[in-house]
PyMOL Python script that loads the backbone (N, CA, C, O; Angstrom):
from pymol import cmd

cmd.read_pdbstr("""\
ATOM      1  N   MET A   1      96.844 102.283 103.782  1.00  0.00           N
ATOM      2  CA  MET A   1      96.875 103.696 103.963  1.00  0.00           C
ATOM      3  C   MET A   1      98.236 103.985 104.582  1.00  0.00           C
ATOM      4  O   MET A   1      98.804 103.177 105.318  1.00  0.00           O
ATOM      5  N   THR A   2      98.741 105.191 104.246  1.00  0.00           N
ATOM      6  CA  THR A   2      99.827 105.586 104.894  1.00  0.00           C
ATOM      7  C   THR A   2      99.810 106.764 105.776  1.00  0.00           C
ATOM      8  O   THR A   2      98.813 107.486 105.737  1.00  0.00           O
ATOM      9  N   ASP A   3     100.918 107.092 106.674  1.00  0.00           N
ATOM     10  CA  ASP A   3     100.580 108.248 107.407  1.00  0.00           C
ATOM     11  C   ASP A   3     100.849 109.553 106.574  1.00  0.00           C
ATOM     12  O   ASP A   3     100.720 110.638 107.142  1.00  0.00           O
ATOM     13  N   LYS A   4     101.198 109.501 105.327  1.00  0.00           N
ATOM     14  CA  LYS A   4     101.423 110.594 104.421  1.00  0.00           C
ATOM     15  C   LYS A   4     100.064 111.168 103.787  1.00  0.00           C
ATOM     16  O   LYS A   4      99.950 112.296 103.307  1.00  0.00           O
ATOM     17  N   GLU A   5      99.047 110.190 103.868  1.00  0.00           N
ATOM     18  CA  GLU A   5      97.702 110.527 103.318  1.00  0.00           C
ATOM     19  C   GLU A   5      96.937 111.504 104.300  1.00  0.00           C
ATOM     20  O   GLU A   5      96.951 111.292 105.512  1.00  0.00           O
ATOM     21  N   PRO A   6      96.315 112.508 103.781  1.00  0.00           N
ATOM     22  CA  PRO A   6      95.622 113.438 104.657  1.00  0.00           C
ATOM     23  C   PRO A   6      94.595 112.590 105.530  1.00  0.00           C
ATOM     24  O   PRO A   6      94.078 111.526 105.189  1.00  0.00           O
ATOM     25  N   MET A   7      94.410 113.257 106.689  1.00  0.00           N
ATOM     26  CA  MET A   7      93.409 112.698 107.562  1.00  0.00           C
ATOM     27  C   MET A   7      92.127 113.115 107.296  1.00  0.00           C
ATOM     28  O   MET A   7      91.767 114.214 107.717  1.00  0.00           O
ATOM     29  N   ILE A   8      91.272 112.318 106.575  1.00  0.00           N
ATOM     30  CA  ILE A   8      89.930 112.457 106.315  1.00  0.00           C
ATOM     31  C   ILE A   8      88.987 111.578 107.022  1.00  0.00           C
ATOM     32  O   ILE A   8      89.408 110.585 107.616  1.00  0.00           O
ATOM     33  N   GLN A   9      87.735 111.881 106.995  1.00  0.00           N
ATOM     34  CA  GLN A   9      86.835 111.032 107.803  1.00  0.00           C
ATOM     35  C   GLN A   9      86.781 109.557 107.411  1.00  0.00           C
ATOM     36  O   GLN A   9      86.540 108.726 108.286  1.00  0.00           O
ATOM     37  N   GLN A  10      86.982 109.201 106.205  1.00  0.00           N
ATOM     38  CA  GLN A  10      87.095 107.828 105.727  1.00  0.00           C
ATOM     39  C   GLN A  10      88.321 107.160 106.313  1.00  0.00           C
ATOM     40  O   GLN A  10      88.270 105.978 106.653  1.00  0.00           O
ATOM     41  N   ARG A  11      89.357 107.843 106.433  1.00  0.00           N
ATOM     42  CA  ARG A  11      90.601 107.193 107.011  1.00  0.00           C
ATOM     43  C   ARG A  11      90.411 106.995 108.433  1.00  0.00           C
ATOM     44  O   ARG A  11      90.795 105.941 108.938  1.00  0.00           O
ATOM     45  N   ARG A  12      89.790 108.005 109.221  1.00  0.00           N
ATOM     46  CA  ARG A  12      89.596 107.748 110.621  1.00  0.00           C
ATOM     47  C   ARG A  12      88.640 106.743 110.933  1.00  0.00           C
ATOM     48  O   ARG A  12      88.799 106.151 112.001  1.00  0.00           O
ATOM     49  N   GLU A  13      87.638 106.423 110.177  1.00  0.00           N
ATOM     50  CA  GLU A  13      86.599 105.400 110.390  1.00  0.00           C
ATOM     51  C   GLU A  13      87.106 104.113 109.997  1.00  0.00           C
ATOM     52  O   GLU A  13      86.720 103.103 110.586  1.00  0.00           O
ATOM     53  N   ALA A  14      87.941 104.057 109.052  1.00  0.00           N
ATOM     54  CA  ALA A  14      88.615 102.771 108.656  1.00  0.00           C
ATOM     55  C   ALA A  14      89.507 102.279 109.813  1.00  0.00           C
ATOM     56  O   ALA A  14      89.573 101.080 110.084  1.00  0.00           O
ATOM     57  N   PHE A  15      90.198 103.226 110.496  1.00  0.00           N
ATOM     58  CA  PHE A  15      91.118 102.895 111.493  1.00  0.00           C
ATOM     59  C   PHE A  15      90.274 102.573 112.773  1.00  0.00           C
ATOM     60  O   PHE A  15      90.569 101.578 113.435  1.00  0.00           O
ATOM     61  N   TRP A  16      89.295 103.336 113.120  1.00  0.00           N
ATOM     62  CA  TRP A  16      88.348 103.165 114.239  1.00  0.00           C
ATOM     63  C   TRP A  16      87.731 101.734 114.213  1.00  0.00           C
ATOM     64  O   TRP A  16      87.664 101.025 115.217  1.00  0.00           O
ATOM     65  N   ARG A  17      87.305 101.389 113.035  1.00  0.00           N
ATOM     66  CA  ARG A  17      86.760  99.991 112.763  1.00  0.00           C
ATOM     67  C   ARG A  17      87.478  98.866 113.329  1.00  0.00           C
ATOM     68  O   ARG A  17      86.876  97.902 113.801  1.00  0.00           O
ATOM     69  N   THR A  18      88.776  98.952 113.299  1.00  0.00           N
ATOM     70  CA  THR A  18      89.718  97.973 113.856  1.00  0.00           C
ATOM     71  C   THR A  18      89.634  97.837 115.395  1.00  0.00           C
ATOM     72  O   THR A  18      90.185  96.929 116.018  1.00  0.00           O
ATOM     73  N   TYR A  19      88.827  98.909 115.999  1.00  0.00           N
ATOM     74  CA  TYR A  19      88.779  98.848 117.545  1.00  0.00           C
ATOM     75  C   TYR A  19      87.323  98.684 117.839  1.00  0.00           C
ATOM     76  O   TYR A  19      86.909  98.935 118.970  1.00  0.00           O
ATOM     77  N   GLY A  20      86.519  98.277 116.890  1.00  0.00           N
ATOM     78  CA  GLY A  20      85.054  97.912 117.128  1.00  0.00           C
ATOM     79  C   GLY A  20      84.068  99.061 116.804  1.00  0.00           C
ATOM     80  O   GLY A  20      82.871  98.914 117.050  1.00  0.00           O
ATOM     81  N   TRP A  21      84.529 100.162 116.275  1.00  0.00           N
ATOM     82  CA  TRP A  21      83.810 101.333 115.893  1.00  0.00           C
ATOM     83  C   TRP A  21      82.773 100.979 114.735  1.00  0.00           C
ATOM     84  O   TRP A  21      83.196 100.354 113.763  1.00  0.00           O
ATOM     85  N   THR A  22      81.511 101.331 114.794  1.00  0.00           N
ATOM     86  CA  THR A  22      80.607 101.270 113.703  1.00  0.00           C
ATOM     87  C   THR A  22      79.595 102.538 113.961  1.00  0.00           C
ATOM     88  O   THR A  22      79.285 102.983 115.066  1.00  0.00           O
ATOM     89  N   PRO A  23      79.149 103.019 112.668  1.00  0.00           N
ATOM     90  CA  PRO A  23      78.306 104.146 112.953  1.00  0.00           C
ATOM     91  C   PRO A  23      76.986 103.906 113.856  1.00  0.00           C
ATOM     92  O   PRO A  23      76.382 104.823 114.412  1.00  0.00           O
ATOM     93  N   ASP A  24      76.680 102.743 113.911  1.00  0.00           N
ATOM     94  CA  ASP A  24      75.515 102.341 114.704  1.00  0.00           C
ATOM     95  C   ASP A  24      75.723 101.914 116.167  1.00  0.00           C
ATOM     96  O   ASP A  24      74.798 101.568 116.901  1.00  0.00           O
ATOM     97  N   LEU A  25      76.963 101.965 116.515  1.00  0.00           N
ATOM     98  CA  LEU A  25      77.322 101.658 117.784  1.00  0.00           C
ATOM     99  C   LEU A  25      76.701 102.776 118.866  1.00  0.00           C
ATOM    100  O   LEU A  25      76.419 103.940 118.581  1.00  0.00           O
ATOM    101  N   LEU A  26      76.565 102.184 120.085  1.00  0.00           N
ATOM    102  CA  LEU A  26      75.867 103.216 121.047  1.00  0.00           C
ATOM    103  C   LEU A  26      76.764 104.453 121.172  1.00  0.00           C
ATOM    104  O   LEU A  26      77.980 104.289 121.277  1.00  0.00           O
ATOM    105  N   GLU A  27      76.281 105.568 121.167  1.00  0.00           N
ATOM    106  CA  GLU A  27      76.986 106.880 121.119  1.00  0.00           C
ATOM    107  C   GLU A  27      78.010 106.796 122.142  1.00  0.00           C
ATOM    108  O   GLU A  27      79.151 107.085 121.781  1.00  0.00           O
ATOM    109  N   THR A  28      77.818 106.446 123.385  1.00  0.00           N
ATOM    110  CA  THR A  28      78.834 106.489 124.403  1.00  0.00           C
ATOM    111  C   THR A  28      80.011 105.615 124.093  1.00  0.00           C
ATOM    112  O   THR A  28      81.144 105.989 124.395  1.00  0.00           O
ATOM    113  N   GLU A  29      79.805 104.536 123.538  1.00  0.00           N
ATOM    114  CA  GLU A  29      80.829 103.595 123.010  1.00  0.00           C
ATOM    115  C   GLU A  29      81.615 104.222 122.011  1.00  0.00           C
ATOM    116  O   GLU A  29      82.826 104.407 122.133  1.00  0.00           O
ATOM    117  N   ARG A  30      80.881 104.581 120.937  1.00  0.00           N
ATOM    118  CA  ARG A  30      81.447 105.243 119.829  1.00  0.00           C
ATOM    119  C   ARG A  30      82.370 106.308 120.134  1.00  0.00           C
ATOM    120  O   ARG A  30      83.514 106.319 119.679  1.00  0.00           O
ATOM    121  N   ARG A  31      81.845 107.329 120.998  1.00  0.00           N
ATOM    122  CA  ARG A  31      82.668 108.321 121.473  1.00  0.00           C
ATOM    123  C   ARG A  31      84.070 108.014 122.050  1.00  0.00           C
ATOM    124  O   ARG A  31      85.098 108.633 121.773  1.00  0.00           O
ATOM    125  N   LYS A  32      83.958 106.983 122.877  1.00  0.00           N
ATOM    126  CA  LYS A  32      85.157 106.504 123.609  1.00  0.00           C
ATOM    127  C   LYS A  32      86.231 106.236 122.707  1.00  0.00           C
ATOM    128  O   LYS A  32      87.404 106.524 122.945  1.00  0.00           O
ATOM    129  N   ILE A  33      85.730 105.567 121.452  1.00  0.00           N
ATOM    130  CA  ILE A  33      86.922 105.151 120.514  1.00  0.00           C
ATOM    131  C   ILE A  33      87.279 106.393 119.765  1.00  0.00           C
ATOM    132  O   ILE A  33      88.458 106.575 119.458  1.00  0.00           O
ATOM    133  N   GLU A  34      86.376 107.245 119.451  1.00  0.00           N
ATOM    134  CA  GLU A  34      86.704 108.500 118.713  1.00  0.00           C
ATOM    135  C   GLU A  34      87.597 109.380 119.442  1.00  0.00           C
ATOM    136  O   GLU A  34      88.526 109.933 118.854  1.00  0.00           O
ATOM    137  N   GLU A  35      87.381 109.551 120.686  1.00  0.00           N
ATOM    138  CA  GLU A  35      88.064 110.487 121.609  1.00  0.00           C
ATOM    139  C   GLU A  35      89.408 109.940 121.895  1.00  0.00           C
ATOM    140  O   GLU A  35      90.382 110.690 121.965  1.00  0.00           O
ATOM    141  N   TYR A  36      89.506 108.558 122.077  1.00  0.00           N
ATOM    142  CA  TYR A  36      90.816 108.111 122.379  1.00  0.00           C
ATOM    143  C   TYR A  36      91.678 108.007 121.279  1.00  0.00           C
ATOM    144  O   TYR A  36      92.880 108.191 121.477  1.00  0.00           O
ATOM    145  N   TRP A  37      91.199 107.697 119.955  1.00  0.00           N
ATOM    146  CA  TRP A  37      91.924 107.479 118.841  1.00  0.00           C
ATOM    147  C   TRP A  37      91.811 108.940 117.924  1.00  0.00           C
ATOM    148  O   TRP A  37      91.159 109.024 116.884  1.00  0.00           O
ATOM    149  N   THR A  38      92.507 109.944 118.476  1.00  0.00           N
ATOM    150  CA  THR A  38      92.540 111.232 117.766  1.00  0.00           C
ATOM    151  C   THR A  38      93.267 111.175 116.378  1.00  0.00           C
ATOM    152  O   THR A  38      93.766 110.114 116.005  1.00  0.00           O
ATOM    153  N   ASP A  39      93.322 112.161 115.712  1.00  0.00           N
ATOM    154  CA  ASP A  39      94.137 112.131 114.498  1.00  0.00           C
ATOM    155  C   ASP A  39      95.553 111.853 114.812  1.00  0.00           C
ATOM    156  O   ASP A  39      96.176 111.007 114.171  1.00  0.00           O
ATOM    157  N   ALA A  40      96.086 112.528 115.769  1.00  0.00           N
ATOM    158  CA  ALA A  40      97.583 112.432 116.166  1.00  0.00           C
ATOM    159  C   ALA A  40      97.808 111.001 116.559  1.00  0.00           C
ATOM    160  O   ALA A  40      98.784 110.392 116.121  1.00  0.00           O
ATOM    161  N   GLU A  41      96.913 110.425 117.394  1.00  0.00           N
ATOM    162  CA  GLU A  41      97.070 109.065 117.743  1.00  0.00           C
ATOM    163  C   GLU A  41      97.000 108.052 116.526  1.00  0.00           C
ATOM    164  O   GLU A  41      97.781 107.108 116.409  1.00  0.00           O
ATOM    165  N   ILE A  42      96.039 108.328 115.681  1.00  0.00           N
ATOM    166  CA  ILE A  42      95.994 107.340 114.473  1.00  0.00           C
ATOM    167  C   ILE A  42      97.131 107.475 113.734  1.00  0.00           C
ATOM    168  O   ILE A  42      97.563 106.411 113.289  1.00  0.00           O
ATOM    169  N   GLU A  43      97.843 108.611 113.427  1.00  0.00           N
ATOM    170  CA  GLU A  43      99.010 108.860 112.670  1.00  0.00           C
ATOM    171  C   GLU A  43     100.158 108.145 113.250  1.00  0.00           C
ATOM    172  O   GLU A  43     100.956 107.543 112.532  1.00  0.00           O
ATOM    173  N   GLU A  44     100.265 108.198 114.595  1.00  0.00           N
ATOM    174  CA  GLU A  44     101.396 107.580 115.353  1.00  0.00           C
ATOM    175  C   GLU A  44     101.271 106.171 115.194  1.00  0.00           C
ATOM    176  O   GLU A  44     102.236 105.555 114.743  1.00  0.00           O
ATOM    177  N   ALA A  45     100.122 105.510 115.527  1.00  0.00           N
ATOM    178  CA  ALA A  45      99.972 104.093 115.322  1.00  0.00           C
ATOM    179  C   ALA A  45     100.161 103.555 113.994  1.00  0.00           C
ATOM    180  O   ALA A  45     100.725 102.475 113.814  1.00  0.00           O
ATOM    181  N   GLN A  46      99.664 104.343 112.965  1.00  0.00           N
ATOM    182  CA  GLN A  46      99.821 103.854 111.650  1.00  0.00           C
ATOM    183  C   GLN A  46     101.429 103.923 111.258  1.00  0.00           C
ATOM    184  O   GLN A  46     101.917 103.015 110.585  1.00  0.00           O
ATOM    185  N   HIS A  47     102.150 104.933 111.666  1.00  0.00           N
ATOM    186  CA  HIS A  47     103.592 105.052 111.485  1.00  0.00           C
ATOM    187  C   HIS A  47     104.287 103.838 112.061  1.00  0.00           C
ATOM    188  O   HIS A  47     105.239 103.291 111.505  1.00  0.00           O
ATOM    189  N   LEU A  48     103.752 103.446 113.214  1.00  0.00           N
ATOM    190  CA  LEU A  48     104.397 102.196 113.878  1.00  0.00           C
ATOM    191  C   LEU A  48     103.934 100.936 113.355  1.00  0.00           C
ATOM    192  O   LEU A  48     104.400  99.891 113.810  1.00  0.00           O
ATOM    193  N   GLY A  49     102.981 100.928 112.359  1.00  0.00           N
ATOM    194  CA  GLY A  49     102.610  99.694 111.668  1.00  0.00           C
ATOM    195  C   GLY A  49     101.308  98.997 112.189  1.00  0.00           C
ATOM    196  O   GLY A  49     101.037  97.819 111.958  1.00  0.00           O
ATOM    197  N   PHE A  50     100.532  99.861 112.919  1.00  0.00           N
ATOM    198  CA  PHE A  50      99.229  99.406 113.402  1.00  0.00           C
ATOM    199  C   PHE A  50      98.187  99.707 112.305  1.00  0.00           C
ATOM    200  O   PHE A  50      97.004  99.412 112.479  1.00  0.00           O
TER     201      PHE A  50
END
""", "prot")
cmd.dss("prot")
cmd.show_as("cartoon", "prot")
cmd.util.cbc("prot")
cmd.orient("prot")
């Protein structure tokens, strides 16, 4: 994926999974990942090669 692709839920989830996110993760843990890795943070990280 590149940072030129639109930010869609599948792109977010694919990125979050690299940090332990899964749909069945405890809600509090899942939200920590989702709230830390916002769209802007994901795009910046991907731009830097993460």
